[in-house]
C-alpha positions as CSV (number, residue, x, y, z in Angstrom):
1,M,-24.5,-1.9,-21.3
2,Q,-24.5,1.9,-21.2
3,A,-26.4,4.1,-18.8
4,E,-27.4,7.7,-19.5
5,P,-24.2,9.7,-18.9
6,K,-24.1,12.4,-16.3
7,K,-22.1,15.0,-18.2
8,S,-20.8,17.8,-15.9
9,Q,-19.0,19.6,-18.8
10,A,-18.6,19.3,-22.5
11,G,-17.1,16.0,-23.4
12,S,-17.1,14.6,-19.9
13,L,-17.7,10.9,-19.5
14,V,-18.2,11.0,-15.7
15,G,-21.2,8.9,-14.8
16,E,-21.0,6.8,-18.0
17,E,-21.3,3.1,-17.2
18,Y,-19.7,0.2,-19.1
19,E,-19.9,-3.6,-18.7
20,V,-16.3,-4.8,-18.9
21,E,-14.0,-7.7,-18.4
22,I,-11.3,-6.9,-15.8
23,G,-7.8,-7.4,-16.9
24,P,-4.5,-7.3,-15.0
25,V,-3.7,-5.3,-11.9
26,A,-1.8,-2.0,-12.4
27,H,0.3,0.2,-10.1
28,G,-1.9,2.4,-8.1
29,G,-4.6,0.2,-6.6
30,H,-6.7,-0.5,-9.7
31,C,-7.1,-2.9,-12.5
32,I,-7.1,-2.4,-16.3
33,A,-10.1,-2.9,-18.5
34,R,-11.2,-1.8,-22.0
35,T,-14.6,-0.7,-23.3
36,A,-16.0,-2.3,-26.4
37,E,-14.5,0.7,-28.3
38,G,-11.1,0.0,-26.9
39,Q,-11.0,2.9,-24.4
40,V,-8.7,2.0,-21.4
41,L,-10.3,2.1,-18.0
42,F,-8.5,2.1,-14.6
43,V,-11.0,0.4,-12.4
44,R,-11.0,0.4,-8.6
45,H,-12.9,-2.1,-6.4
46,A,-12.4,-4.8,-9.0
47,L,-10.2,-7.9,-9.3
48,P,-8.6,-9.5,-12.4
49,G,-10.9,-11.9,-14.2
50,E,-14.1,-10.3,-13.0
51,R,-17.0,-9.0,-15.1
52,V,-18.3,-5.7,-13.7
53,V,-20.3,-2.6,-14.4
54,A,-17.7,0.2,-14.2
55,R,-18.9,3.8,-13.7
56,V,-16.5,6.5,-14.9
57,T,-15.3,8.8,-12.1
58,E,-12.8,10.9,-14.1
59,G,-12.1,11.5,-17.8
60,E,-13.5,12.9,-21.0
61,E,-13.9,11.9,-24.6
62,G,-10.5,11.4,-26.3
63,A,-8.6,10.9,-23.0
64,R,-5.7,8.4,-23.0
65,F,-7.6,6.6,-20.2
66,L,-10.6,6.9,-17.9
67,R,-10.8,6.3,-14.1
68,A,-13.8,4.2,-12.9
69,D,-15.3,2.3,-10.0
70,A,-16.8,-1.2,-10.2
71,V,-20.3,-0.4,-9.0
72,Q,-21.8,-3.8,-9.7
73,V,-20.0,-7.2,-9.8
74,L,-21.6,-9.5,-12.4
75,E,-19.0,-12.3,-12.2
76,A,-16.9,-12.4,-9.0
77,A,-13.3,-13.6,-8.7
78,K,-12.7,-16.4,-6.2
79,D,-10.4,-14.0,-4.2
80,R,-13.2,-11.5,-3.6
81,V,-14.6,-11.0,-0.1
82,E,-17.0,-8.6,1.3
83,A,-15.1,-5.5,2.5
84,P,-14.8,-5.7,6.3
85,C,-14.8,-1.9,6.6
86,P,-18.3,-0.3,6.3
87,Y,-16.6,2.9,4.8
88,A,-14.9,1.0,1.9
89,G,-16.3,0.9,-1.6
90,P,-17.1,3.1,-4.6
91,G,-17.3,6.8,-3.7
92,R,-16.4,6.1,-0.1
93,C,-13.1,6.4,1.9
94,G,-10.0,6.4,-0.2
95,G,-7.6,5.1,2.4
96,C,-7.7,1.4,1.4
97,D,-7.5,-0.1,-2.1
98,W,-8.0,-3.9,-1.6
99,Q,-10.6,-4.3,1.2
100,H,-12.5,-6.5,-1.2
101,A,-9.6,-9.0,-1.7
102,K,-8.4,-11.9,0.5
103,P,-5.1,-11.0,2.3
104,G,-3.2,-13.6,0.2
105,A,-4.6,-12.2,-3.0
106,Q,-3.6,-8.7,-2.0
107,R,0.0,-9.8,-1.6
108,R,-0.1,-11.6,-5.0
109,L,-1.5,-8.5,-6.6
110,K,1.3,-6.4,-5.1
111,G,3.8,-9.0,-6.3
112,E,2.4,-8.7,-9.8
113,V,2.8,-4.9,-9.7
114,V,6.4,-5.1,-8.5
115,A,7.2,-7.7,-11.3
116,E,5.6,-5.6,-14.0
117,Q,7.5,-2.4,-12.9
118,L,10.8,-4.3,-12.8
119,R,10.2,-5.7,-16.3
120,R,8.9,-2.4,-17.8
121,L,11.3,0.1,-16.2
122,A,14.4,-1.9,-15.4
123,G,14.3,-4.7,-17.9
124,L,14.6,-7.3,-15.2
125,T,12.8,-10.5,-14.6
126,P,12.2,-11.6,-11.0
127,E,14.9,-14.2,-11.4
128,E,17.4,-11.6,-12.6
129,A,16.5,-9.5,-9.5
130,G,17.1,-12.5,-7.2
131,W,13.4,-12.4,-6.1
132,D,11.1,-15.3,-5.7
133,G,8.1,-13.2,-6.5
134,T,6.5,-13.3,-3.1
135,V,5.4,-10.4,-0.9
136,M,5.9,-11.3,2.7
137,P,3.4,-10.3,5.4
138,A,4.7,-8.6,8.5
139,E,5.0,-10.6,11.7
140,G,1.5,-11.0,13.3
141,D,-0.4,-9.9,10.2
142,K,-1.7,-13.3,9.3
143,L,-5.2,-13.2,10.9
144,P,-8.4,-15.2,10.8
145,A,-10.9,-14.4,8.0
146,G,-12.7,-11.1,8.6
147,E,-10.0,-9.7,10.9
148,V,-7.9,-6.8,9.7
149,P,-4.4,-5.9,10.8
150,R,-4.4,-2.8,13.0
151,W,-1.1,-1.5,11.7
152,R,-1.5,2.2,11.0
153,T,0.3,4.0,13.9
154,R,-0.1,7.4,12.2
155,V,-3.5,8.5,10.8
156,Q,-4.1,11.8,9.1
157,Y,-7.8,12.7,9.7
158,A,-9.4,15.4,7.5
159,V,-12.0,17.6,9.1
160,D,-15.2,18.7,7.3
161,A,-17.0,22.0,7.5
162,E,-19.0,20.9,10.6
163,G,-15.9,19.9,12.6
164,H,-16.3,16.1,12.1
165,A,-13.1,14.1,11.6
166,G,-12.9,11.6,8.8
167,L,-10.8,10.3,5.9
168,R,-10.7,11.7,2.4
169,R,-12.4,10.0,-0.5
170,H,-10.3,8.7,-3.3
171,R,-8.7,11.5,-5.3
172,S,-11.0,14.0,-3.6
173,H,-11.1,16.7,-1.0
174,E,-14.5,15.4,0.3
175,V,-14.4,14.0,3.8
176,E,-15.9,10.6,4.6
177,R,-17.1,10.7,8.2
178,I,-16.1,7.6,10.1
179,D,-16.7,6.2,13.6
180,H,-13.3,4.5,13.6
181,C,-10.7,3.3,11.1
182,M,-10.2,-0.5,11.1
183,I,-6.6,-0.4,10.1
184,A,-5.7,2.3,12.8
185,A,-3.4,0.9,15.5
186,E,-4.9,0.4,18.9
187,G,-2.9,3.4,20.3
188,V,-4.5,5.7,17.7
189,D,-8.0,4.2,18.0
190,E,-8.0,4.6,21.8
191,L,-7.5,8.4,21.5
192,G,-11.1,8.8,20.3
193,V,-10.3,11.5,17.6
194,E,-13.5,10.7,15.7
195,K,-15.8,11.4,18.6
196,R,-14.6,15.0,19.2
197,D,-15.6,18.3,17.7
198,W,-12.7,19.8,15.6
199,T,-14.4,22.9,14.3
200,G,-11.9,25.3,12.8
201,M,-9.4,22.6,12.1
202,A,-8.4,21.4,8.6
203,S,-6.8,18.2,9.7
204,V,-5.8,16.2,12.8
205,E,-2.9,13.8,12.7
206,A,-2.8,11.1,15.4
207,I,0.4,9.3,16.2
208,A,0.9,6.3,18.5
209,A,4.6,5.4,18.9
210,T,5.8,1.9,18.7
211,G,7.7,0.7,21.8
212,S,6.6,3.5,24.1
213,G,3.3,4.9,25.3
214,D,3.9,8.2,23.6
215,R,0.8,9.6,21.9
216,Q,0.6,12.8,19.9
217,V,-1.8,14.9,17.8
218,I,-0.8,17.5,15.3
219,L,-3.4,20.1,14.4
220,T,-3.6,22.1,11.2
221,P,-6.1,25.0,11.8
222,R,-8.1,26.7,9.1
223,P,-7.0,30.3,8.4
224,G,-7.9,32.5,11.3
225,A,-9.2,29.7,13.5
226,R,-8.4,29.3,17.2
227,L,-7.1,26.0,18.6
228,P,-9.6,23.9,20.5
229,L,-9.0,22.6,24.0
230,V,-7.8,19.1,23.2
231,E,-9.2,16.5,25.6
232,L,-8.9,13.0,24.3
233,D,-9.4,9.6,25.9
234,K,-5.7,9.1,26.6
235,P,-2.9,11.4,27.6
236,V,-1.5,13.1,24.5
237,S,1.0,15.8,23.5
238,V,-0.3,18.5,21.1
239,L,1.4,20.3,18.3
240,R,0.1,22.7,15.7
241,I,1.1,23.6,12.2
242,D,1.5,27.3,11.5
243,E,-0.8,28.3,8.6
244,K,1.7,30.8,7.1
245,S,5.1,29.2,7.6
246,G,4.1,25.6,7.7
247,G,6.3,25.2,10.8
248,V,5.3,22.9,13.7
249,H,4.9,24.4,17.2
250,R,4.4,22.7,20.5
251,V,1.2,23.5,22.3
252,H,1.7,21.2,25.3
253,G,3.6,18.0,26.1
254,R,6.7,16.7,24.4
255,P,7.4,17.9,20.9
256,F,8.5,14.3,20.0
257,V,7.6,10.7,20.4
258,R,9.9,7.9,21.2
259,E,10.0,5.0,18.8
260,R,11.8,1.7,19.4
261,A,13.6,-0.4,16.8
262,D,16.7,-2.7,16.6
263,G,17.2,-2.5,20.4
264,R,17.5,1.3,20.4
265,T,15.1,4.2,21.2
266,Y,14.7,6.9,18.6
267,R,13.3,10.4,19.2
268,V,11.1,11.6,16.3
269,G,10.0,15.2,16.5
270,N,7.3,17.4,15.0
271,G,5.6,14.5,13.3
272,G,8.7,13.6,11.4
273,F,9.0,10.4,9.3
274,W,8.9,7.0,10.9
275,Q,7.7,3.7,9.4
276,V,4.0,3.5,10.0
277,H,3.6,-0.3,10.5
278,P,4.7,-1.2,14.1
279,K,6.9,-4.1,12.7
280,A,8.2,-2.1,9.7
281,A,11.4,-0.6,11.3
282,D,12.6,-3.9,12.6
283,T,11.6,-5.8,9.5
284,L,13.5,-3.4,7.2
285,V,16.6,-3.1,9.5
286,T,16.9,-6.9,9.5
287,A,16.5,-7.1,5.7
288,V,19.1,-4.4,5.1
289,M,21.7,-5.8,7.5
290,Q,21.2,-9.3,6.2
291,G,21.8,-8.0,2.7
292,L,24.8,-5.8,3.5
293,L,26.6,-8.0,6.0
294,P,28.5,-5.1,7.6
295,R,32.1,-5.8,8.6
296,K,33.9,-4.1,11.5
297,G,35.8,-1.0,10.5
298,E,33.9,-0.3,7.3
299,M,32.7,3.1,6.0
300,A,29.0,3.5,5.2
301,L,26.6,6.1,3.9
302,D,23.0,6.4,5.1
303,L,21.2,8.6,2.5
304,Y,17.8,10.2,3.3
305,C,18.5,9.1,6.8
306,G,15.6,10.6,8.7
307,A,15.9,10.1,12.4
308,G,18.9,7.8,12.0
309,L,17.3,4.3,12.0
310,F,19.7,2.7,9.5
311,A,22.7,4.8,10.5
312,G,22.3,3.6,14.1
313,A,22.0,-0.1,13.0
314,L,25.1,0.3,10.8
315,A,27.1,2.1,13.5
316,D,26.2,-0.7,16.0
317,R,27.6,-3.3,13.7
318,L,30.6,-1.5,12.2
319,G,32.3,-1.1,15.6
320,E,34.6,1.6,17.0
321,K,36.7,1.8,13.9
322,G,33.8,2.0,11.5
323,A,32.2,5.2,10.4
324,V,28.8,6.3,9.1
325,L,27.8,9.5,7.3
326,G,24.1,10.3,7.2
327,I,22.5,12.9,4.9
328,E,19.0,14.2,5.5
329,S,17.3,17.4,4.2
330,G,14.9,18.0,7.1
331,K,16.2,20.3,9.8
332,R,14.3,18.7,12.7
333,A,15.1,15.2,11.5
334,V,18.8,16.0,11.5
335,E,18.5,17.3,15.0
336,D,16.8,14.1,16.0
337,A,19.3,11.9,14.2
338,R,22.2,13.7,16.0
339,H,20.5,13.3,19.3
340,N,19.7,9.6,18.7
341,L,23.2,8.7,17.6
342,A,25.2,10.9,20.0
343,D,26.7,7.8,21.6
344,F,28.5,6.9,18.3
345,P,31.5,9.3,18.0
346,R,32.1,8.1,14.4
347,V,28.7,8.9,13.1
348,R,28.2,12.2,11.3
349,I,24.9,13.7,10.1
350,E,24.8,16.4,7.4
351,Q,21.8,18.5,6.5
352,G,20.8,19.1,3.0
353,K,19.6,17.4,-0.2
354,V,21.6,14.3,-1.0
355,E,22.4,15.4,-4.6
356,S,23.9,18.6,-3.2
357,V,25.6,17.5,0.0
358,L,27.1,14.2,-1.2
359,P,29.4,15.7,-3.9
360,R,30.6,18.3,-1.3
361,T,31.8,15.7,1.2
362,G,34.9,14.9,-0.8
363,I,34.3,11.2,-0.2
364,T,35.8,9.2,-3.0
365,E,35.2,5.6,-1.7
366,V,32.8,3.8,0.6
367,D,32.1,0.2,1.5
368,L,28.4,0.2,2.1
369,V,25.4,2.4,1.2
370,V,21.8,2.5,2.5
371,L,19.5,4.4,0.2
372,D,15.9,5.1,1.5
373,P,14.7,7.9,-0.8
374,P,11.2,9.5,-0.9
375,R,8.5,8.2,-3.2
376,A,10.1,9.9,-6.3
377,G,13.3,7.8,-6.0
378,A,16.9,8.8,-6.0
379,G,17.4,9.7,-9.7
380,R,20.1,9.2,-12.3
381,A,22.6,11.8,-10.9
382,T,22.6,10.4,-7.4
383,V,22.8,6.8,-8.7
384,T,25.7,7.6,-10.9
385,H,27.6,9.4,-8.1
386,L,27.1,6.4,-5.7
387,A,28.4,4.0,-8.3
388,S,31.5,6.1,-8.7
389,L,32.2,5.5,-4.9
390,T,32.5,1.7,-5.7
391,P,30.6,0.4,-2.6
392,R,30.8,-3.4,-2.3
393,R,27.1,-3.4,-1.5
394,I,24.1,-1.1,-1.7
395,A,20.8,-1.5,0.1
396,Y,17.9,0.3,-1.6
397,V,14.7,0.6,0.5
398,A,11.8,1.6,-1.6
399,C,8.1,2.4,-0.9
400,D,7.3,2.8,-4.6
401,P,8.1,0.0,-7.1
402,A,8.1,2.3,-10.1
403,A,10.8,4.6,-8.6
404,L,12.7,1.6,-7.5
405,A,12.7,0.0,-10.9
406,R,13.7,3.2,-12.6
407,D,16.7,3.6,-10.3
408,L,17.6,-0.1,-10.7
409,G,17.8,0.6,-14.4
410,Y,20.2,3.5,-13.7
411,F,22.3,1.3,-11.5
412,R,22.5,-1.3,-14.2
413,E,23.9,1.3,-16.6
414,T,26.7,2.1,-14.0
415,G,27.8,-1.6,-13.6
416,Y,25.7,-2.6,-10.6
417,R,23.4,-5.6,-10.5
418,V,20.6,-6.6,-8.2
419,R,21.8,-9.5,-6.0
420,T,18.6,-10.0,-4.1
421,L,15.2,-8.3,-3.8
422,R,12.6,-8.8,-1.0
423,A,9.1,-7.4,-0.8
424,F,7.1,-6.8,2.3
425,D,3.4,-6.1,2.8
426,L,3.8,-3.3,5.4
427,F,0.6,-1.5,4.3
428,P,-2.2,-4.2,4.3
429,M,-5.4,-3.3,2.5
430,T,-3.7,-0.6,0.5
431,H,-1.8,-0.8,-2.8
432,H,1.5,0.2,-1.2
433,V,4.4,-2.3,-0.9
434,E,7.9,-1.9,0.6
435,C,10.9,-3.5,-1.2
436,V,14.6,-3.9,-0.2
437,A,17.0,-4.5,-3.1
438,I,20.6,-5.4,-2.4
439,L,23.0,-4.4,-5.2
440,E,26.7,-5.2,-5.9
441,P,29.1,-4.6,-8.7
442,A,28.1,-6.7,-11.7
443,A,31.6,-8.2,-12.0
444,K,31.1,-10.0,-8.7
445,G,28.1,-11.8,-10.0
446,S,29.6,-12.9,-13.3
């Protein structure tokens, strides 16, 4: 079936509709389908095995692939449910990818993506990666049908031209106005951001810390706009982002929030990075420490260390004779890490990019490494350098399975193998998945 195309430019296929059979899931929150002519479609709001009418949202004649939304389901998969969120669906909020799938099906889809990336980019089967293929839910996230985990402790609201807060539509700058976000943590929801007038603001980020009552909003004004008087439903500190420098400035209240994990309190300033799911920090620390099995007196590296979560966990377990070096590029994060770990005299935090700082340290040998890189991964040069330090074990924490798989391939080239891999569903309703891979010298496993 083909509808009359709505062509916005020469060759554009936007608005064209195709009746297609949905194939396997792909990395990015969509599934793969093909038109009768063999054109590849990346289809959102569909599930493998379904027959749908897919409407093209991006692409033109001759493109390698087209992006599309399933606007009509002709034959539904058994795992399909009605999206619990009224703002989910084609052309609506882009924050969630799998509202239309049962929670167990979401985890299976994520597992299929991880397995496919491992095979394609690292040449590894799940068995070779020491992984049973499952994606584990976070503690407390198994809920009755129709209920959604309220896990998102940090929500970035976009503001439209009339001052209404909402969330962006998929791959768009357009704002979907909302009354509330179903996956927002209770501490975010209770601020009432969506009910306020944010005229003059480009965005409002709301943060509800885990393990403390700290609440924070970070305002990004439009050029030349004045800050509003912020009065929310709960006490909150306010920061603003400078439109010219991009720097973060305190307006009132604390410039940081206090997060809690692994029995310690961590200061995280200026909206700095912290795991978004309230159970994520503890879940990942447990997985990393169980994989590394730190011994008293060992030397460890914590790369891309942020506010010092893994460095603190390592220092606590390595004892007085152990040592930890953390490397982090963000200036404020380094200040926070040094503050958070000040009671460990043998922990040092260096500021700068890992690929620049690590070679300058003069370190020639370490026992353990924790690697928690940004979405792009660590890269071949850093992996090669780490392997030259001959650590007995490496823990790689990854929020992107493609970057993880690429780097695991590089580690394989340097003589390291994956001992175990675990995957966690720390971003329910979205396509994101967190993995922890434990590596060791390949000779050990032979």
